DOVO-929540 format. One record per atom (N, C-alpha, C, O): residue number from 0; x, y, z. Coordinates in steps of 0.02 Angstrom, whole numbers. Atoms other than C-alpha are relative to their C-alpha. Layout:
<sites>
     i        X        Y        Z
   NUM        X        Y        Z
...
</sites>
This chain:
<sites>
     i        X        Y        Z
     0       27      -60       38
     0       -3        2      -28
     0       44       80       42
     0       13      133       47
     1      -47      -52        2
     1      145      127       31
     1       45       18      -50
     1       77       67      -69
     2      -22      -13      109
     2      203      106     -140
     2      -44       32      -42
     2      -28       43     -100
     3       77      -41       54
     3       36      194     -216
     3        9       61       34
     3        3      109       -3
     4        9      -40       -4
     4       53      315      -94
     4       39      104      -16
     4      100      112      -20
     5      -51      -29       20
     5       92      513     -137
     5       11       52       50
     5       -9      103       76
     6      -56      -69     -100
     6      214      579        9
     6       31       75      -37
     6       66      105        4
     7       -9      -57       21
     7      250      744     -108
     7      -33       31        8
     7      -22       91        6
     8       54      -78      -15
     8       75      812      -66
     8       33        6       92
     8       38       66      104
     9      -38        2      -95
     9      159      790      158
     9       17       83      -44
     9      -29      124      -38
    10      -46      -55      -22
    10      271      948      104
    10      -17       74       43
    10       10      113       82
    11       76      -78      -51
    11      138     1095      175
    11        2      -28       38
    11       61      -41       31
    12       67       37      -20
    12       54      993      293
    12       13       59       56
    12       12       38      113
    13      -41      -67      -60
    13      115     1165      404
    13      -52       48      -21
    13      -70       87       23
    14       45      -60       19
    14      -17     1282      289
    14      -34      -28      -18
    14      -40      -16      -78
    15       28       39       16
    15     -147     1136      292
    15      -82       31       24
    15      -98       -6       71
    16       44      -10      -34
    16     -320     1220      341
    16      -37      -43       32
    16      -14      -81      -10
    17       30       52      -68
    17     -419     1095      471
    17      -60       28        9
    17     -104      -13       21
    18       59      -13        4
    18     -558     1199      475
    18      -73      -21      -31
    18     -126      -20        0
    19       11       42       17
    19     -628     1109      329
    19      -59      -47       29
    19     -120      -48       35
    20        7       61      -55
    20     -603      939      436
    20      -40       15       36
    20      -98        4       18
    21       39      -46      -85
    21     -675     1019      597
    21      -59        9      -25
    21     -100      -29        1
    22      111      -33       42
    22     -861     1087      498
    22       -6      -96      -13
    22      -48     -125       22
    23       51       55       12
    23     -870      890      418
    23      -16      -49       88
    23      -64      -55      126
    24       27       42      -70
    24     -824      765      573
    24      -52       56       29
    24     -107       47        3
    25       76      -44      -29
    25     -952      915      672
    25      -62      -48      -37
    25     -112      -71       -9
    26      107       18        9
    26    -1099      841      551
    26       13      -48      -28
    26      -17      -49      -81
    27       10       38       -2
    27    -1037      669      536
    27      -41      -21       73
    27      -56      -80       81
    28       73       22      -37
    28    -1164      666      689
    28      -41       -3        6
    28      -75      -36       45
    29       90      -12       21
    29    -1312      734      613
    29       14      -37      -85
    29       61      -33     -125
    30       20        6       73
    30    -1387      653      455
    30       19       56      -38
    30       58       99      -18
    31      -24      -24       53
    31    -1385      733      285
    31      -46      -48      -15
    31      -65     -105        0
    32       42       14       62
    32    -1491      742      151
    32        8      -66      -34
    32       64      -89      -29
    33      -43       61       29
    33    -1482      583       57
    33        8      -60       22
    33       14     -110      -13
    34       -6       66      -44
    34    -1469      461      220
    34       95       15        0
    34      125      -36       18
    35      -43       29      -36
    35    -1285      503      240
    35       35       47       57
    35       11       94       90
    36      -17      -50      -60
    36    -1172      573      358
    36       59       39        8
    36       98       44       55
    37      -57      -55       21
    37    -1058      697      284
    37       66      -35        7
    37      119       -3        6
    38      -98       12      -12
    38     -895      584      309
    38       18        2      -56
    38       73       24      -70
    39      -34        6       95
    39     -875      561      123
    39       72       46        2
    39      126       18       -9
    40      -62      -44       25
    40     -744      735      119
    40        1       28       87
    40        3       84      112
    41      -19      -45      -83
    41     -726      722      327
    41       93      -22      -35
    41      141       16      -29
    42      -91        5       -4
    42     -541      671      284
    42       34       44      -62
    42       94       36      -69
    43      -48      -72       33
    43     -485      824      154
    43       11       69      -29
    43      -17      101      -73
    44      -30      -84      -24
    44     -400      988      182
    44       16       24      -43
    44       32       -1      -97
    45      -18      -56       79
    45     -368     1117       74
    45       68       54       27
    45       66      111       51
    46      -23      -54      -28
    46     -218     1179      113
    46       33       80      -25
    46      -15      118      -33
    47      -16      -66       47
    47     -119     1353       31
    47        2       -4      -58
    47        3       51      -87
    48        0       13       64
    48     -116     1294     -121
    48      -74       -7      -46
    48      -89        5     -105
    49       49       28       34
    49     -269     1237     -153
    49      -16      -77      -17
    49      -66     -106      -38
    50       40       51       25
    50     -261     1089     -176
    50      -22      -73       58
    50       -5      -76      117
    51       -4        8      -74
    51     -326      949      -88
    51       14      -94       -3
    51       24     -131      -51
    52      -45       39        6
    52     -272      795       13
    52      -28      -14       34
    52      -53       10       84
    53       32       43      -62
    53     -332      648       59
    53        1      -39       32
    53        5      -88       -5
    54      -44       12      -69
    54     -288      581      212
    54      -37      -55       43
    54      -21      -65      101
    55       37       47      -13
    55     -426      435      225
    55       52      -65       26
    55       39     -101       74
    56      -31       34      -21
    56     -267      328      219
    56       68      -16       85
    56      108      -54      112
    57      -15      -22      -87
    57     -216      395      394
    57      -40      -28       48
    57       -8      -57       93
    58       28       24      -49
    58     -349      340      498
    58        0      -26       25
    58      -31      -22       77
    59      -13       72      -34
    59     -295      184      539
    59       62      -10        2
    59       69      -62      -31
    60      -58      -27      -30
    60     -134      214      585
    60       14      -13       84
    60       -1       40      112
    61       -4       63      -81
    61     -106      116      772
    61       66       62      -18
    61       92       66      -74
    62      -63      -38      -64
    62       42      260      879
    62      -44      -22       65
    62     -102      -27       83
    63        9       16      -73
    63       76      210     1047
    63       11       50       40
    63       68       71       44
    64      -10      -33      -44
    64       40      328     1172
    64       -7       -9       75
    64      -45      -37      115
    65      -25      -18      -83
    65      113      376     1330
    65       -4       14       58
    65       54       32       70
    66      -19      -61      -51
    66      101      455     1486
    66       58       -1       43
    66       55      -53       75
    67      -41       -5      -27
    67      256      494     1574
    67      -19       15       83
    67      -42       69      101
    68       35      -41      -69
    68      215      498     1771
    68       46       17       17
    68       39       57       63
    69      -53      -24      -50
    69      420      515     1810
    69       42     -105      -37
    69       33     -162      -58
    70      -60       69       42
    70      573      402     1756
    70       62       38      109
    70       73       85      148
    71      -31       48      -66
    71      681      306     1911
    71       69      -12      -22
    71       53      -67      -43
    72      -41       79        9
    72      877      219     1861
    72        2      -15       77
    72        1       24      126
    73       -8       50      -67
    73      889      100     2001
    73       57      -38       -3
    73       74      -35      -62
    74      -77       79        3
    74     1061      -51     2024
    74      -78      -49       -3
    74     -138      -37        4
    75       48       63       14
    75      980     -223     1991
    75       -1      -19       62
    75      -52      -52       72
    76        7       14      -33
    76     1028     -246     2167
    76      -32       41       35
    76       -6       40       90
    77       54      -45        5
    77      898     -123     2197
    77      -49      -27      -14
    77      -97      -19       23
    78       66       26       28
    78      776     -218     2098
    78      -30      -32       22
    78      -91      -41       22
    79       34       92      -24
    79      801     -389     2190
    79      -24       30       44
    79      -82       26       24
    80       -5       -2      -25
    80      776     -317     2325
    80      -87       36       44
    80      -98       53      102
    81       41       -7       -7
    81      593     -275     2300
    81      -42      -14       17
    81      -42      -68      -12
    82       66       48      -14
    82      423     -338     2368
    82      -48       30       11
    82      -38       90       19
    83       63        9        8
    83      254     -336     2375
    83      -10      101       45
    83       13      116      100
    84        6      -18      -55
    84      205     -175     2433
    84       68       86       -9
    84       66      145       10
    85      -78      -35      -19
    85      400      -95     2406
    85      -44      101      -58
    85      -91      110      -97
    86       24      -68       31
    86      388      122     2351
    86       55       36      -41
    86      112       52      -23
    87      -68      -21       64
    87      484      187     2195
    87      -26       77       20
    87      -81       99       35
    88       14     -101       -7
    88      513      396     2215
    88        4        1      -75
    88       49      -20     -111
    89      -56      -48       71
    89      519      473     2054
    89       52       42      -22
    89      109       50       -2
    90      -29      -68        7
    90      568      608     1979
    90      -29       67       -7
    90        4      119      -16
    91       42      -57        2
    91      425      728     1974
    91      -19        7       77
    91      -12      -25      128
    92       44      -24      -74
    92      341      805     2109
    92      -76        2      -32
    92      -96       -6      -90
    93       84       20        5
    93      145      800     2138
    93       -5       73      -27
    93       24      126      -14
    94       41      -47       41
    94       67      909     2041
    94       17       24      -54
    94      -22       54      -91
    95      -29       -1       62
    95      206      918     1909
    95      -16      -20      -56
    95       14      -72      -67
    96       -4       -5       63
    96      142      926     1723
    96       26      -69      -51
    96       77      -77      -85
    97      -52       58       48
    97      159      753     1636
    97      -23      -23      -61
    97      -80      -23      -84
    98      -33       -8       97
    98      239      711     1449
    98      -25      -27      -28
    98      -29      -84       -4
    99       44       53        3
    99      123      638     1335
    99       62      -25      -47
    99      114        7      -43
   100      -38       32       43
   100      219      537     1210
   100      -30      -35      -45
   100      -69      -81      -30
   101       44       48       23
   101      163      475     1063
   101       64      -23      -67
   101      102       14      -99
   102      -57       41       15
   102      274      334      977
   102       79       21       39
   102      132       30       10
   103      -57      -40      -40
   103      400      398     1107
   103       38       82      -14
   103       80      112       20
   104       -1      -81       -6
   104      416      575     1055
   104      -41       33       41
   104     -100       22       53
   105       69      -24      -23
   105      353      688     1147
   105      -47       55      -31
   105      -23      105      -59
   106       39      -53       29
   106      211      788     1093
   106      -61       44       60
   106     -104       76       29
   107       26      -33      -38
   107      117      867     1253
   107       32      -26       67
   107       61      -79       78
   108       40       26      -52
   108       89      885     1425
   108      -81        2       44
   108     -127       16        7
   109       44       37      -17
   109      -50      840     1540
   109       -2      -10       70
   109       50       -1      102
   110       -1       -9      -89
   110     -100      822     1728
   110      -40      -78      -26
   110      -53     -109      -78
   111       66       63       -8
   111     -214      672     1806
   111      -28       38       26
   111      -15       86       62
   112       64      -21      -21
   112     -370      695     1822
   112      -32      -73       14
   112        9     -117        3
   113       44       51      -25
   113     -515      545     1885
   113      -82       34      -45
   113     -116       85      -47
   114       69      -19       56
   114     -665      510     1748
   114      -11      -57       41
   114       26     -101       62
   115       43       86      -23
   115     -778      378     1817
   115       29      -38       28
   115       44      -88       -4
   116      -65       45      -37
   116     -667      299     1939
   116       57       -3      -50
   116       95      -49      -35
   117      -61       40       55
   117     -536      277     1801
   117       47       53       21
   117       22       92       61
   118      -63      -77       20
   118     -360      419     1784
   118      -21      -23      -51
   118      -46      -78      -66
   119      -33       -6       58
   119     -328      480     1628
   119       24       71       28
   119       27       97       84
   120      -45      -70       30
   120     -243      640     1551
   120      -27       38      -35
   120      -53       26      -89
   121       33      -74       46
   121     -296      836     1516
   121       60        5        4
   121      108        1       43
   122      -60      -22       33
   122     -198      879     1414
   122        8       99      -22
   122      -23      142      -51
   123      -24      -77      -37
   123     -129     1050     1452
   123        2       35      -63
   123      -47       60      -92
   124      -18      -31       16
   124      -29     1116     1349
   124       47      -71      -90
   124       68     -128      -99
   125      -22       48       84
   125       27     1062     1139
   125       43       -2      -32
   125       31        0      -92
   126      -50      -25       64
   126      200     1079     1070
   126      -12       21      -57
   126      -50        0     -100
   127       -3      -65       61
   127      230     1214      951
   127        8      -65      -87
   127       57     -103      -87
   128       14       33       46
   128      205     1114      794
   128       92      -27      -62
   128      109      -69     -104
   129      -57       12       33
   129      391     1152      749
   129       42      -49       39
   129       64     -105       28
   130      -27       88      -64
   130      462     1059      905
   130        2      -59      -13
   130       54      -91      -23
   131       28       55       38
   131      377      923      854
   131       54      -76      -50
   131       81     -131      -51
   132      -65       14       60
   132      472      919      701
   132       55      -22        8
   132       84      -73      -10
   133      -89       19      -39
   133      637      940      789
   133       14      -32       24
   133       63      -68       16
   134       -1      121      -40
   134      611      789      897
   134      -12      -26      -56
   134       41      -22      -87
   135       10       15       54
   135      549      721      752
   135       51      -21      -41
   135       61      -82      -44
   136      -77       24        2
   136      725      728      663
   136       61      -37       68
   136      113      -68       58
   137      -69       59      -50
   137      835      644      823
   137      -11      -65      -28
   137       22     -113       -9
</sites>
């Protein structure tokens, strides 16, 4: 499948106008005339050059999302001493923002919240696209 994709059309992705996608995505929840849901054009974006880019094939791409609560290095001798109920001290303070990583690359910061008795992460800030691209190049 990757051999028939046009990757040249992704050169100006920072110039994309996401408003059309957001509008079409909102319309997918409400029926359209003729019985459709309006999702036929939901994945088409308009770039600064007014050229349509179909990104439907990206909608099924799996990404690994990790929330980093903290880190700490331990010696094997310390690890072997752990038992049920052991407490591991991390390098973060209580209330400090958590890192949100996508495919092991930082993309956002967040904070822990509880939703329906489950832990969740509320995104508090997202990295600038230029900073994200800088991390991707490493």
